[in-house]
Structures are given as C-alpha cells and as structure tokens.
ZAMARGU-4260 file (C-alpha; in steps of 0.2 Angstrom, whole numbers, plus 5000, padded with zeros to 4 digits):
<rodrens>
0) 5001/4998/5000 | 5015/5011/5005 | 5022/5009/4987 | 5006/5013/4980 | 5002/5026/4990
5) 5020/5035/4985 | 5020/5030/4967 | 5002/5039/4966 | 5013/5057/4975 | 5024/5056/4962
10) 5013/5054/4947 | 5003/5067/4956 | 5015/5079/4957 | 5025/5075/4938 | 5007/5082/4934
15) 5010/5098/4941 | 5011/5112/4928 | 5024/5122/4936 | 5034/5104/4933 | 5036/5109/4915
20) 5041/5126/4911 | 5050/5127/4896 | 5065/5136/4902 | 5072/5137/4886 | 5059/5146/4878
25) 5057/5161/4891 | 5077/5162/4891 | 5077/5167/4872 | 5064/5178/4873 | 5072/5185/4888
30) 5089/5186/4877 | 5081/5195/4863 | 5071/5207/4873 | 5089/5212/4882 | 5097/5211/4865
35) 5082/5225/4859 | 5086/5235/4874 | 5105/5239/4870 | 5100/5244/4851 | 5087/5255/4854
40) 5097/5263/4865 | 5111/5263/4851 | 5097/5269/4839 | 5091/5283/4850 | 5108/5290/4855
45) 5112/5298/4839 | 5098/5311/4841 | 5104/5317/4855 | 5122/5317/4849 | 5114/5327/4834
50) 5110/5341/4843 | 5093/5337/4851 | 5092/5347/4865 | 5084/5340/4882 | 5082/5323/4872
55) 5085/5308/4886 | 5094/5294/4873 | 5087/5282/4885 | 5070/5288/4884 | 5064/5273/4874
60) 5073/5261/4883 | 5062/5267/4897 | 5047/5264/4889 | 5051/5248/4884 | 5056/5242/4901
65) 5040/5247/4907 | 5032/5237/4892 | 5043/5222/4896 | 5038/5223/4915 | 5019/5224/4913
70) 5022/5211/4898 | 5033/5199/4911 | 5017/5200/4924 | 5004/5196/4912 | 5014/5182/4904
75) 5014/5174/4920 | 4996/5176/4923 | 4991/5171/4907 | 5002/5155/4910 | 4993/5153/4927
80) 4976/5150/4919 | 4974/5136/4909 | 4975/5137/4892 | 4956/5130/4887 | 4948/5141/4896
85) 4954/5156/4880 | 4944/5143/4870 | 4928/5148/4876 | 4931/5164/4878 | 4940/5167/4862
90) 4925/5176/4856 | 4924/5189/4868 | 4943/5192/4865 | 4938/5193/4845 | 4925/5206/4848
95) 4935/5218/4860 | 4949/5218/4846 | 4935/5221/4834 | 4928/5235/4844 | 4946/5242/4848
100) 4950/5243/4829 | 4936/5252/4826 | 4940/5266/4841 | 4955/5269/4836 | 4949/5276/4819
105) 4938/5288/4828 | 4943/5304/4837 | 4949/5292/4854 | 4963/5287/4840 | 4979/5296/4837
110) 4984/5299/4821 | 5003/5300/4816 | 5010/5303/4799 | 4994/5299/4791 | 4990/5280/4802
115) 4976/5281/4812 | 4984/5266/4821 | 4986/5270/4841 | 4977/5277/4857 | 4990/5288/4868
120) 4989/5288/4885 | 5002/5300/4896 | 5015/5297/4883 | 5013/5278/4879 | 5005/5272/4864
125) 4993/5257/4862 | 4991/5248/4845 | 4974/5236/4845 | 4980/5229/4830 | 4995/5221/4839
130) 4984/5211/4852 | 4971/5209/4837 | 4985/5196/4833 | 4982/5186/4846 | 4964/5189/4847
135) 4962/5181/4831 | 4974/5166/4835 | 4962/5161/4848 | 4947/5162/4839 | 4954/5151/4824
140) 4960/5138/4833 | 4943/5138/4842 | 4933/5135/4827 | 4945/5124/4820 | 4948/5112/4834
145) 4928/5109/4834 | 4931/5101/4818 | 4930/5083/4819 | 4933/5076/4800 | 4953/5073/4796
150) 4954/5084/4783 | 4944/5102/4784 | 4932/5104/4770 | 4930/5120/4760 | 4917/5128/4770
155) 4926/5125/4786 | 4941/5133/4778 | 4929/5148/4773 | 4923/5150/4789 | 4939/5154/4797
160) 4944/5164/4780 | 4928/5174/4785 | 4931/5179/4804 | 4948/5185/4799 | 4940/5197/4786
165) 4934/5209/4795 | 4949/5214/4806 | 4961/5212/4792 | 4952/5225/4782 | 4950/5237/4801
170) 4969/5235/4800 | 4972/5237/4781 | 4963/5254/4783 | 4973/5261/4797 | 4983/5261/4783
175) 4995/5243/4790 | 5000/5234/4776 | 5013/5223/4789 | 5001/5219/4803 | 4988/5214/4787
180) 5003/5202/4781 | 5005/5193/4798 | 4987/5191/4798 | 4986/5183/4782 | 5002/5172/4787
185) 4994/5169/4805 | 4975/5162/4794 | 4988/5152/4781 | 4998/5144/4797 | 4984/5138/4806
190) 4973/5130/4791 | 4992/5121/4785 | 4992/5113/4804 | 4974/5109/4804 | 4973/5100/4789
195) 4967/5111/4775 | 4972/5104/4757 | 4984/5114/4747 | 4971/5117/4732 | 4959/5127/4744
200) 4973/5137/4748 | 4978/5139/4731 | 4962/5144/4727 | 4961/5157/4742 | 4977/5163/4739
205) 4973/5166/4719 | 4956/5177/4724 | 4965/5187/4740 | 4977/5193/4726 | 4965/5197/4714
210) 4956/5209/4727 | 4974/5215/4731 | 4979/5221/4715 | 4958/5230/4715 | 4965/5238/4731
215) 4981/5246/4724 | 4970/5249/4708 | 4957/5261/4718 | 4969/5270/4726 | 4966/5263/4745
220) 4984/5263/4749 | 4994/5278/4752 | 5006/5285/4738 | 5023/5282/4748 | 5015/5262/4752
225) 5014/5261/4735 | 5030/5270/4731 | 5039/5256/4743 | 5033/5241/4736 | 5036/5246/4717
230) 5053/5252/4722 | 5057/5234/4727 | 5054/5229/4710 | 5064/5243/4699 | 5078/5249/4710
235) 5083/5260/4701 | 5067/5270/4699 | 5069/5282/4713 | 5085/5280/4724 | 5083/5296/4734
240) 5066/5293/4738 | 5056/5277/4740 | 5074/5266/4741 | 5081/5276/4754 | 5078/5269/4769
245) 5083/5251/4759 | 5100/5258/4753 | 5105/5267/4770 | 5100/5249/4778 | 5112/5240/4767
250) 5125/5251/4769 | 5123/5250/4786 | 5124/5230/4786 | 5139/5227/4774 | 5149/5241/4783
255) 5146/5231/4799 | 5157/5216/4790 | 5161/5201/4801 | 5163/5206/4819 | 5155/5223/4818
260) 5162/5242/4821 | 5158/5239/4841 | 5144/5242/4850 | 5140/5262/4851 | 5152/5264/4835
265) 5141/5262/4820 | 5143/5277/4810 | 5125/5276/4800 | 5120/5273/4816 | 5128/5287/4826
270) 5123/5300/4810 | 5105/5292/4811 | 5107/5289/4791 | 5092/5275/4792 | 5075/5280/4798
275) 5065/5275/4809 | 5080/5262/4816 | 5072/5258/4833 | 5057/5252/4827 | 5058/5243/4809
280) 5077/5245/4804 | 5082/5238/4822 | 5092/5226/4812 | 5104/5239/4804 | 5110/5241/4822
285) 5115/5224/4825 | 5122/5222/4809 | 5133/5237/4808 | 5139/5235/4828 | 5140/5219/4830
290) 5144/5212/4810 | 5138/5197/4806 | 5142/5185/4819 | 5131/5198/4829 | 5116/5195/4816
295) 5117/5178/4816 | 5118/5177/4836 | 5100/5185/4835 | 5095/5175/4821 | 5099/5159/4832
300) 5089/5165/4846 | 5073/5167/4835 | 5079/5149/4825 | 5076/5141/4846 | 5062/5156/4848
305) 5052/5147/4835 | 5059/5130/4837 | 5050/5130/4854 | 5034/5134/4847 | 5033/5123/4833
310) 5038/5110/4847 | 5024/5114/4859 | 5010/5115/4846 | 5018/5096/4841 | 5017/5090/4862
315) 5001/5098/4863 | 4986/5086/4870 | 4973/5094/4862 | 4968/5102/4844 | 4965/5121/4854
320) 4983/5119/4859 | 4991/5115/4844 | 4982/5125/4835 | 4986/5141/4845 | 5005/5138/4844
325) 5005/5134/4828 | 4997/5154/4826 | 5010/5161/4836 | 5025/5154/4828 | 5017/5158/4811
330) 5016/5176/4819 | 5032/5175/4825 | 5042/5167/4810 | 5033/5181/4795 | 5038/5194/4804
335) 5055/5191/4808 | 5058/5185/4788 | 5051/5199/4784 | 5060/5212/4795 | 5076/5206/4791
340) 5073/5202/4774 | 5069/5222/4769 | 5083/5227/4778 | 5094/5215/4767 | 5084/5220/4751
345) 5078/5203/4747 | 5060/5209/4754 | 5049/5225/4751 | 5049/5240/4764 | 5030/5234/4772
350) 5035/5241/4792 | 5034/5227/4799 | 5045/5228/4817 | 5056/5212/4823 | 5048/5203/4838
355) 5055/5207/4856 | 5067/5219/4847 | 5061/5232/4837 | 5055/5248/4850 | 5035/5246/4856
360) 5026/5244/4872 | 5012/5235/4864 | 5020/5224/4853 | 5032/5218/4869 | 5016/5215/4879
365) 5011/5206/4863 | 5026/5194/4861 | 5026/5192/4880 | 5008/5187/4881 | 5012/5175/4867
370) 5025/5167/4877 | 5014/5164/4891 | 5001/5158/4880 | 5013/5143/4875 | 5022/5141/4892
375) 5004/5138/4898 | 5000/5123/4882 | 5019/5114/4888 | 5016/5117/4904 | 4998/5106/4905
380) 5001/5094/4892 | 5001/5081/4905 | 4985/5086/4915 | 4967/5084/4909 | 4951/5096/4904
385) 4947/5108/4917 | 4931/5106/4925
</rodrens>
C-alpha cells in the first residue's frame, strides 16, 4: 500500500504544471528583449548626439522596460490559468479586438504621419492591431478545433477566412500593410496545421491576390506605400526617395563586416542615416555594430524561439493548443523573415517590427503574452481538461 501511495504521489507531482515550464523558451525571449534594449539605446543615442536639446537617449529604453515589466507580469498571469479557458472566451476576445480597431479610427485614436493606429495615454501608445493577432489566433484555434473530420472541408476553410476578413480590413485601412501580412500568415499557418487541402489554399490565395490588385487600382493604399512596393521591383526608379531606407540599411549592414564596428560605434547608426532604426530597422544597428556574427546570433535566438513554439504545438494533447501554438509560431516567423528581409534588400519595405527587439510597447506586451500562452500549453500537456 505504501508503494502504491508513493507512486500515486509521485505521479501527481509529475503532473503539476509548474514542473513543466519551458525554460529554453523564456530564456530565448529574455535574451532577445535584452538585446533589443541595447540596440534601442544605440539607435536613439544618435538623436541626442546630433543636437537634440533636452532629448534623453534612454527615453525609449525606459518605456520599453516598462512594457517588458508589464508584459512579464501578464505572461505569468496568462501561464497560470488553464489555456483551454481561452477557447471558451475566444469570441469575446475577438469582439473586443474588433471594437478597439473601430474605436481607434474615431477621434479617440491618434494620427501619426497619416496613420490612425494608436490610442495614446500619458506618453504611451497602445496599438489594438497588435493584440488583434492573438485574438485572431484564439478564435481560429477555437473554430478549427471543433472540426471532427481528419481533413478540413472547403466550408471550414471559408468560415475561418471569413472570420479574419473584418479585422484584416480594419487593420488595412489604418493603413497598416505590415500587420495585414502578419494576419494572413497566421490564417495560413493555422489552416495548414489543421489539415486544409492545398487546392483550397491556392484558390483562396488567387482570390486574395486579385482583391489586392483591385485595392491598389482603387487607390486605397497611401502613395508612399505604393512607392515602397514598386521600388522593390525597380530599384533604379527612385534612389533618393522610396529606396532611401533600403539603401541606407544595406550600407549599414555591409559596414558591419564580420564582427562589426563595436557597440555605439556604428557610423550609420550614430549619424542617424537609417530612418526608424529603433523600430522597423533595428536589425541594421545589430548588423553594423556587431557584424555578421552578432546578426547570426540574433537569428539563432529566433530559431530557438520558433523551434520551441513548433515543439509545443506538436506536443500539445488537444487540437486547440496545437493550433494556438502554430498560430504564434506563424506570427513570429513571418515578422522575423519580412523584417530581416527588408533590411537586407530581399523583401519590400512594409513596416513590420522585429519581435522582442524593435521598440514598441504594445508589440512587446503581445509577444510576452504569446510566450505565456505557449508556456501554458506546454505546462499542461499532462493534465486533463478543466472542469
């Protein structure tokens, strides 16, 4: 009897969620966020050095630290509540995200450089498009996890796509092409893992391309965004305009060489030649100051992050957890690929930040929440369904 009781206690202890934290995932995310703080400081230091009277070079670093602190608290809170409850409330999260996307287009939202994307509170900005990514992942996972067939039928795929159209349109008109691309990648990633047939995905992709062409023809997209996309195909068309960001980014990356010029010693970075280098072009700072070696180091950390997300998706004992993890992996993968790609000139400039590294309070909150969701799924892979 003592042996049986001891075995039961050991089994119960083994099933405790806290025993199954994925430390590798947390460490990779923490190292990326820490690298981001260093790179943001270097990028913003140039503003003070170029005669910015009264500018604190660490101002954005302090704001990012606040975002990381709040995000870490939310990450822990999210990890403590069984993730399967997210399935129950997925519709509410989705509705709340839609409501915020509508409100941000009202006078309550803040317009910056022609884009209406943020709510502003006491010097901090909140972007509802960022949290919409997670809301959409939860809704798609909840919908598709109810499908019993081994493969999704066309009607299931269409329902999933229909659920994403409203937030995608609301994000697109902000305008925010970058987040629209991320939302598309999330839908495709979850559908692929859920078993959607290739012919259905191809058909929907062709329709999406046709609609995108129509949108460009109707002039819905801002002129500067059109120039960025067309300049990618015709690099000699406008070297001083639409191609300026890309050219300066490539110069900075090339100047770094193998080991870089040293922290805070990058010429392109110090002289502020690269626009938005603390947000969309943060990777240029890493490339110039830490060279090829430092850049590869960052990419390795992202590789670890994606590996853990994919592994958690594979190990999940229910379809909902599998699809949530797959959606998060898709979200991170497309952002990393497009951001690094536009910096080195193989992707058009679309304004997608580098996860955990680029400056942005809502972005870091969203990414840390995503880590919490992944930890939740990983920690409870041996437990039963919540009562």
